DOGURO-775854 format. One line per 8 residues: number of its first residue (from 1); their letters; for each residue x, y, z of C-alpha. Coordinates in Angstrom, 1 decimal, padded with zeros to 4 digits. Layout:
N
NUM> A> X/Y/Z  ...;
This chain:
519
1> MSTPADAP> -044.8/194.9/-022.9  -048.5/192.9/-021.1  -048.4/189.8/-019.6  -051.7/187.8/-019.5  -053.2/188.6/-016.6  -056.5/186.7/-017.6  -055.0/183.6/-017.3  -055.5/181.1/-014.5;
9> ADERPMPP> -052.8/181.9/-011.7  -051.4/178.5/-011.9  -050.8/178.8/-015.9  -049.9/182.1/-016.0  -046.0/182.4/-017.0  -043.4/184.7/-015.3  -043.9/188.3/-016.4  -040.8/189.5/-018.2;
17> LSVRLGFF> -037.5/191.5/-016.8  -039.1/194.7/-017.8  -042.4/194.2/-015.9  -040.7/192.8/-013.1  -038.5/196.0/-012.5  -041.8/198.1/-013.3  -043.4/196.0/-010.2  -040.6/197.0/-008.4;
25> AMVVGMFM> -040.9/200.6/-009.1  -044.2/200.0/-007.7  -043.2/198.9/-004.6  -040.5/201.3/-004.0  -043.6/204.5/-004.7  -046.2/202.1/-002.3  -042.9/202.7/000.5  -042.5/206.4/-000.2;
33> AILDVQIV> -046.8/206.6/000.6  -046.4/204.3/003.4  -043.3/206.2/005.5  -044.6/209.8/004.7  -047.9/209.1/007.1  -045.7/208.6/009.9  -042.5/210.2/008.9  -043.4/213.9/010.1;
41> ASSLGEIQ> -044.4/212.3/013.6  -041.1/213.4/015.3  -040.4/216.6/013.9  -043.8/218.2/013.9  -042.4/220.6/016.9  -039.4/221.3/014.1  -042.2/222.4/011.3  -044.0/223.6/014.0;
49> AGLSASVE> -041.8/226.6/014.6  -040.9/227.1/011.0  -043.9/227.8/009.8  -045.1/229.8/013.0  -047.8/227.5/013.5  -050.2/227.0/017.0  -050.2/223.4/018.3  -054.1/223.2/017.0;
57> EISWVQTS> -052.4/223.9/013.5  -049.5/222.0/013.8  -051.7/219.0/013.9  -053.3/218.8/011.0  -049.7/218.1/009.0  -050.8/214.4/009.9  -054.2/214.5/010.3  -054.8/216.3/006.6;
65> YLIAEVIM> -052.4/213.6/005.2  -054.4/210.9/006.8  -057.8/212.0/005.9  -057.2/212.2/002.3  -055.0/208.9/001.9  -058.2/207.0/003.9  -060.4/208.5/001.2  -058.6/208.0/-001.5;
73> IPLSGTLA> -057.6/204.0/-001.2  -061.1/202.6/-001.5  -061.6/205.0/-004.9  -058.6/203.6/-006.4  -060.1/200.3/-007.6  -062.7/202.1/-010.0  -059.9/205.1/-011.0  -057.6/201.9/-011.9;
81> RVMSTRVL> -060.4/200.6/-014.2  -061.3/203.8/-015.7  -057.6/204.7/-016.5  -055.7/201.6/-016.3  -053.0/201.0/-013.4  -050.7/202.3/-015.6  -051.9/206.1/-015.8  -053.8/206.1/-012.6;
89> YTVATLGF> -050.3/205.3/-010.9  -047.8/207.1/-012.8  -050.2/210.0/-012.4  -050.3/209.4/-008.4  -046.6/209.0/-008.3  -046.2/212.2/-010.3  -049.2/213.8/-008.1  -047.2/212.7/-004.7;
97> TVMSLFCA> -044.1/213.8/-006.1  -044.8/217.3/-006.9  -046.6/217.9/-003.6  -043.9/216.5/-001.4  -041.7/219.4/-003.0  -044.7/221.8/-002.8  -044.6/220.8/001.2  -040.7/221.3/001.6;
105> LANSIETM> -041.4/224.8/-000.1  -044.5/225.6/002.5  -044.0/228.7/004.0  -047.1/228.9/006.0  -049.1/226.7/007.7  -052.5/226.8/005.2  -050.0/225.9/001.8  -048.3/222.7/004.3;
113> ILARSLQG> -051.8/221.6/004.9  -053.2/222.2/001.6  -050.1/220.3/000.2  -050.0/217.6/002.5  -053.6/216.7/001.5  -053.0/216.2/-001.7  -049.9/214.4/-001.1  -052.3/212.0/000.9;
121> FFGGAMIP> -054.7/211.7/-001.6  -052.4/210.7/-004.3  -050.4/208.7/-001.8  -053.7/206.3/-001.5  -053.4/205.7/-004.6  -049.9/204.1/-004.8  -050.8/201.7/-001.6  -053.4/199.4/-003.3;
129> SVFATAYT> -052.5/199.1/-007.1  -049.3/197.3/-005.8  -051.3/194.4/-004.4  -053.7/194.3/-007.2  -050.6/194.0/-009.9  -048.8/191.2/-007.6  -051.8/189.2/-008.1  -052.5/189.8/-011.8;
137> IFPRRMMT> -049.0/189.1/-013.3  -047.3/186.8/-011.3  -047.8/183.3/-011.5  -048.9/181.2/-008.0  -045.7/179.6/-007.4  -044.1/183.1/-007.1  -046.4/185.0/-004.8  -044.5/183.6/-001.7;
145> KVSVTIGL> -041.3/185.6/-002.5  -043.9/188.6/-003.8  -046.0/188.4/-000.6  -042.7/188.8/001.4  -041.5/191.8/-000.6  -045.1/193.6/-000.3  -045.4/192.3/003.5  -042.4/193.5/004.7;
153> TATMGPTI> -042.2/196.9/002.5  -045.8/197.7/003.9  -045.0/197.1/007.7  -041.5/198.5/007.7  -042.5/202.5/006.5  -044.4/203.0/009.7  -041.4/201.0/011.7  -038.6/203.2/010.7;
161> GPTLGGYI> -040.8/206.5/009.9  -040.7/208.2/012.9  -037.5/207.4/013.5  -036.0/208.5/010.3  -037.7/211.5/010.3  -036.8/212.8/013.3  -032.6/211.7/012.0  -033.0/213.5/008.9;
169> TETLSWHW> -034.6/216.8/010.8  -031.6/216.8/013.0  -028.9/216.4/010.8  -030.5/218.3/008.0  -033.6/220.1/008.6  -037.7/218.9/008.1  -037.5/220.3/004.6  -035.6/217.3/003.5;
177> LFTLNVIP> -038.4/215.1/004.6  -040.2/216.1/001.7  -037.5/216.9/-000.9  -035.9/213.5/-000.8  -039.2/211.8/-002.3  -038.8/213.8/-005.5  -035.7/212.5/-007.4  -037.1/208.7/-006.4;
185> GVIVAATV> -040.8/209.9/-007.2  -039.5/211.0/-010.6  -037.8/207.4/-011.4  -040.4/205.4/-009.9  -043.3/207.2/-012.8  -040.7/207.0/-015.6  -040.5/203.3/-014.7  -044.1/202.4/-014.4;
193> WNFIRVDK> -045.3/204.3/-017.4  -042.6/202.6/-019.4  -043.0/199.0/-018.1  -046.5/198.5/-016.8  -049.2/197.5/-019.3  -051.3/195.1/-016.8  -054.6/196.3/-017.9  -056.5/198.1/-020.5;
201> AEPSYLRG> -058.4/201.7/-019.6  -062.3/201.4/-019.5  -063.5/205.0/-020.0  -067.0/203.7/-020.7  -067.0/202.9/-017.0  -067.2/206.7/-016.2  -070.8/207.0/-017.9  -072.6/204.9/-015.1;
209> LDLIGLVL> -070.2/205.9/-012.3  -072.3/206.4/-009.1  -071.6/210.3/-008.0  -073.9/209.9/-005.0  -072.1/207.3/-003.5  -068.5/209.1/-004.1  -070.0/212.0/-002.1  -071.6/209.7/000.5;
217> LTVSLGSL> -068.2/208.0/001.0  -066.1/210.7/000.9  -068.2/212.6/003.7  -068.4/209.4/005.7  -064.6/208.2/005.7  -063.2/211.9/006.2  -065.9/212.7/009.1  -064.4/209.7/010.7;
225> QYMLEEGP> -060.9/210.0/010.5  -061.0/214.1/011.3  -063.1/212.5/014.8  -060.5/209.7/015.4  -057.6/212.0/015.1  -058.9/214.7/016.7  -061.5/212.8/020.0  -059.0/212.0/022.3;
233> KNDWFEDR> -057.8/215.7/022.0  -061.4/217.3/022.7  -062.7/214.7/025.0  -064.7/212.9/022.6  -068.4/213.7/022.8  -068.0/216.3/025.1  -067.0/218.4/022.0  -070.1/219.6/020.0;
241> LIVQLGLL> -068.0/219.2/016.7  -067.1/215.6/017.1  -070.6/214.8/018.3  -071.7/216.3/014.6  -069.2/214.6/012.9  -069.5/211.3/014.6  -073.4/211.6/013.4  -072.7/212.9/010.1;
249> SAIAGALF> -070.3/209.7/009.8  -072.8/207.0/010.6  -075.8/208.9/008.3  -073.7/209.1/005.6  -072.1/205.5/006.2  -075.3/204.1/006.2  -076.7/205.8/003.0  -073.7/204.4/001.2;
257> FVRAFTYR> -074.2/200.8/002.1  -078.0/201.1/001.1  -076.7/202.6/-002.2  -073.8/200.3/-002.9  -076.4/197.7/-002.3  -079.0/198.8/-004.5  -077.2/200.8/-007.4  -076.4/199.0/-010.5;
265> QPIIDIRA> -072.7/200.4/-010.6  -071.5/200.9/-007.0  -068.3/203.3/-006.6  -067.3/200.1/-004.4  -068.6/197.1/-004.3  -068.7/196.1/-000.9  -070.4/192.7/-001.7  -066.4/191.3/-002.1;
273> FGDRNFAL> -067.6/190.9/001.5  -069.6/187.8/001.0  -066.3/186.2/000.2  -065.7/184.4/003.8  -062.1/184.3/003.6  -062.0/187.9/002.0  -064.0/189.4/004.6  -061.7/187.0/007.5;
281> GCTYSFIV> -058.7/188.7/005.9  -060.1/192.2/006.0  -060.6/191.6/009.5  -057.7/190.2/010.3  -055.9/193.2/008.4  -058.1/195.6/010.6  -056.0/193.9/013.9  -052.9/193.8/012.5;
289> GVGLYGSV> -053.4/198.0/011.5  -054.3/198.3/015.4  -050.9/196.8/016.3  -048.7/197.7/013.8  -049.5/201.6/014.2  -050.5/201.1/018.0  -046.7/199.5/018.9  -045.0/201.9/017.0;
297> YLTPLFLS> -046.7/204.8/018.5  -046.6/203.7/022.1  -042.7/202.5/022.2  -041.3/206.3/020.9  -044.2/208.0/022.8  -043.0/206.3/026.0  -039.1/206.8/025.7  -039.9/210.3/024.9;
305> QVRDYNAM> -042.3/211.0/027.6  -040.5/208.8/030.6  -036.9/208.4/029.4  -036.6/212.0/027.6  -034.4/210.3/024.6  -034.0/212.3/021.4  -034.9/210.8/017.7  -031.7/209.5/017.7;
313> QIGVIMMV> -032.0/207.5/020.8  -035.4/205.8/019.9  -034.3/205.2/016.9  -031.4/202.7/018.0  -034.0/200.8/020.5  -036.5/200.9/017.4  -034.8/199.7/015.0  -034.6/196.3/016.7;
321> TGLFQIGM> -038.3/195.5/015.3  -037.1/196.7/011.7  -034.0/194.4/011.5  -035.4/191.3/012.7  -038.6/191.5/010.3  -035.6/192.0/007.6  -033.9/189.0/008.7  -037.2/186.6/009.2;
329> APVAGMLS> -038.7/187.7/006.2  -037.1/185.1/003.9  -037.7/182.0/006.7  -041.5/183.5/007.0  -041.7/183.4/003.0  -040.6/180.2/003.2  -042.9/178.5/005.4  -045.6/180.3/003.9;
337> ARIDLRLM> -044.8/178.3/001.1  -044.9/174.8/002.9  -047.2/175.1/005.9  -050.9/175.7/006.6  -051.2/179.7/006.2  -054.1/179.6/009.0  -051.7/177.8/011.5  -049.1/180.5/010.4;
345> LGFGFLLF> -051.7/183.5/011.1  -052.3/181.6/014.5  -048.4/181.3/015.5  -047.8/184.8/014.4  -050.9/186.4/016.0  -049.8/184.4/019.2  -046.2/185.8/019.0  -047.3/189.3/018.6;
353> CFALYLNA> -049.7/189.0/021.7  -046.7/187.5/023.7  -044.1/190.1/022.4  -046.6/193.2/023.6  -047.2/191.1/027.0  -043.1/190.9/027.4  -043.2/195.1/026.3  -046.0/195.7/029.1;
361> HLTAQSSY> -043.7/195.8/031.9  -042.3/198.8/031.5  -040.2/200.7/034.4  -039.0/204.2/034.5  -035.6/202.9/033.7  -036.5/200.6/030.9  -034.2/200.7/027.8  -032.5/199.3/025.2;
369> WELFLPQA> -031.8/195.5/026.2  -035.2/195.7/028.3  -036.6/196.7/025.2  -034.6/194.4/023.1  -036.5/190.7/023.4  -040.2/192.5/022.7  -039.1/194.8/020.0  -037.3/191.5/018.7;
377> LRGVSLMF> -040.2/189.3/019.1  -042.4/191.8/017.5  -040.5/192.0/014.4  -040.2/188.5/013.5  -044.3/188.0/014.7  -044.9/191.1/011.9  -043.6/189.1/008.9  -045.9/185.6/010.3;
385> CFIPVNRL> -048.7/188.1/010.2  -049.0/190.0/007.4  -048.0/187.2/004.9  -050.9/184.8/005.3  -053.2/187.6/006.2  -052.1/189.2/002.5  -052.5/185.5/000.7  -055.8/184.3/002.7;
393> ALGTLTPD> -057.7/187.6/001.7  -056.4/188.4/-001.8  -054.8/185.4/-002.5  -058.4/183.3/-004.4  -059.8/186.8/-005.6  -060.7/186.4/-009.4  -058.2/189.4/-011.5  -061.9/191.4/-012.5;
401> KLKNGSSL> -062.3/191.7/-008.8  -058.5/192.0/-007.6  -058.9/196.5/-008.0  -061.7/196.6/-006.1  -060.4/194.0/-003.2  -057.2/195.5/-002.8  -058.7/198.5/-002.4  -061.1/197.6/000.7;
409> YNLMRNLG> -058.0/195.2/002.4  -055.9/198.2/002.4  -058.6/200.5/003.7  -059.1/197.7/006.3  -055.5/198.0/007.5  -055.4/202.0/007.6  -058.8/202.2/009.4  -057.1/199.3/012.1;
417> GAIGLASL> -054.4/201.8/012.1  -056.9/205.3/012.7  -059.1/203.4/015.3  -056.3/201.9/017.2  -054.6/205.1/017.9  -057.4/206.8/018.9  -058.4/204.7/021.1  -055.1/203.8/022.6;
425> NTILQERT> -054.5/207.9/023.2  -058.2/207.7/024.7  -057.0/205.1/027.2  -053.8/206.9/028.0  -055.5/209.5/029.5  -058.2/207.6/031.2  -055.8/205.1/032.9  -052.9/208.0/033.6;
433> ALHLSRLS> -055.3/209.8/035.4  -056.7/206.9/037.2  -053.5/205.5/038.3  -052.7/209.3/039.2  -055.6/209.0/041.5  -054.6/206.0/043.1  -051.1/206.6/044.0  -052.1/210.1/045.2;
441> DHITLSRP> -054.6/208.2/047.8  -051.6/206.0/049.1  -048.9/209.1/049.3  -050.1/211.5/051.8  -048.1/213.0/054.8  -050.1/211.3/057.5  -048.0/207.8/056.2  -044.6/207.9/058.4;
449> EVQAYIDR> -042.8/206.3/055.5  -043.6/209.3/053.1  -043.0/211.8/056.1  -039.5/210.4/056.2  -039.1/210.4/052.7  -040.1/214.0/052.2  -037.7/214.9/055.1  -034.9/213.1/054.1;
457> LSERLGDS> -035.3/214.6/050.4  -035.9/218.5/052.3  -032.2/217.8/053.8  -030.4/216.8/050.4  -032.6/220.2/048.5  -031.4/222.7/051.2  -028.4/223.9/050.5  -028.7/223.4/046.6;
465> ITGDPELA> -032.1/226.2/046.3  -033.5/229.0/047.6  -037.2/229.0/049.0  -038.7/226.2/051.0  -037.0/222.9/050.6  -040.1/220.9/051.7  -042.3/222.6/048.9  -039.5/221.1/046.4;
473> ALRQLFAL> -039.6/217.9/048.2  -043.3/217.8/047.6  -042.9/218.8/043.6  -040.4/216.1/043.3  -042.5/213.5/045.2  -045.5/214.3/042.9  -043.3/214.5/039.5  -042.4/210.9/040.3;
481> VQREAIVM> -046.1/209.6/041.2  -047.0/211.5/038.1  -044.2/209.9/036.3  -045.3/206.4/038.0  -048.9/206.7/036.4  -047.8/207.2/032.9  -045.6/204.2/032.9  -048.4/202.4/034.4;
489> SFNDCLLV> -050.8/203.4/031.7  -048.2/202.6/028.7  -048.3/199.2/030.0  -052.4/199.0/030.4  -052.2/200.6/026.6  -050.0/197.5/025.4  -051.4/194.9/027.0  -055.0/195.9/025.2;
497> VGFTFAVS> -053.4/195.6/021.9  -052.0/192.1/022.8  -055.6/191.3/024.3  -057.0/192.4/021.3  -055.0/190.1/019.0  -055.6/186.7/021.3  -059.2/188.0/021.2  -059.4/188.1/017.2;
505> LILMPLVR> -058.0/184.3/017.4  -061.8/183.3/017.9  -062.2/183.6/014.4  -059.8/181.7/012.8  -061.2/178.3/012.6  -064.0/180.2/010.0  -061.4/180.6/007.9  -060.9/178.6/004.5;
513> KPRGMSG> -057.9/176.7/003.0  -057.6/178.6/000.0  -058.2/175.9/-002.9  -055.0/175.7/-004.9  -052.5/177.4/-002.4  -049.7/174.9/-001.1  -049.8/177.1/002.0;
């Protein structure tokens, strides 16, 4: 059954129950695709052991998915136009499901990387389709509730991904990280195929397809994503391959932009950025990506490295953010229909910044209760960030621009996450080295209090070790200094993310209140 998608949003009737059921299935599929970006993060060690892979090879289980996804996301708009949303989403979901099964059955690292790449490629087509479909089938009065659903789904995936993955691996095995996608994937594909008919395929659009632009975009985004993933590990531009890929990405990107402005039917219409609200919405989507993926990355890493917590213990702490997201979702949705979305967005960004400021007072003893308030405020603020950004960017685009606009909007969030994580990894390394150097300068045996500490520690260790107690005491002191340097570096990273959110508010006066929206 179809819906009058071409009707003005204010006059569009409520879609029938079957279409709403189909849309709900699309949201579930989007959650699966977003969740699988991070679900392997805490289980790479177990996967590495199971596949007898090296440290360098196992990182590609994550990297290959991200590269393929970031390439597919901007292409999904064109593919939806050629194939129709119904066909594209069904094919993408079935492909994602089959590749999930192949990942579970993989018996070598090469097979796993290939399957993860294809899984990410299919998953990348599922995410933007949900945003475009929402603004195509629902009347304006329903977009508040729909935005809440999409926002909660898009932000919960990265939040619970590593924790859920760690729990599944500990209680079952890493194979179930992928096997669990199979039954829901088949149900989602069948539901979408039967109930979603929001547009018609335009196969004639293929005749003018810009294949050169497609190649340039693939090369540019693929090279950029690889560079961002591997750069922090390889000391960035000290590595020859990183330099080459950086140049390749820049050159291919520049040629793509030239092509996009000169070719009559570009693979992606970047002229959508000429709409001020869409451009600013994409900018804020980029910032949300930095904060969402960055904060979800830093807190578990701190708890693992400094506190030596396992996946279950980390999950209990990270669950606070998810619970407050769920609790705040209906409140944020109600407010978005009653207040200026620009005020709501500003409040959300300021609250997220404040949450990270509170979080940036970590010590080596920080645990559940020390992290409770920052985690809770971050969960609240995410809903105040995502809902208005989504509606400001996509809420007033015409139906013919929604597919392309949704692709670019989601691409910006993913790029924000990728660039944010690469930057944070670099900052973490450099600040740890800096803090370690500064602390070491003050921890010298020429200082009486340091020598007294070594003497006391040596006495306590004297009867419990074999060998030189003073040397053992020095080693423990160095480990203590190193731990404190790492803690200080995590605080620095959290402050950087918070500062990014605060600075981005400079652009807020440029955002226009969308016509026809009550919020």
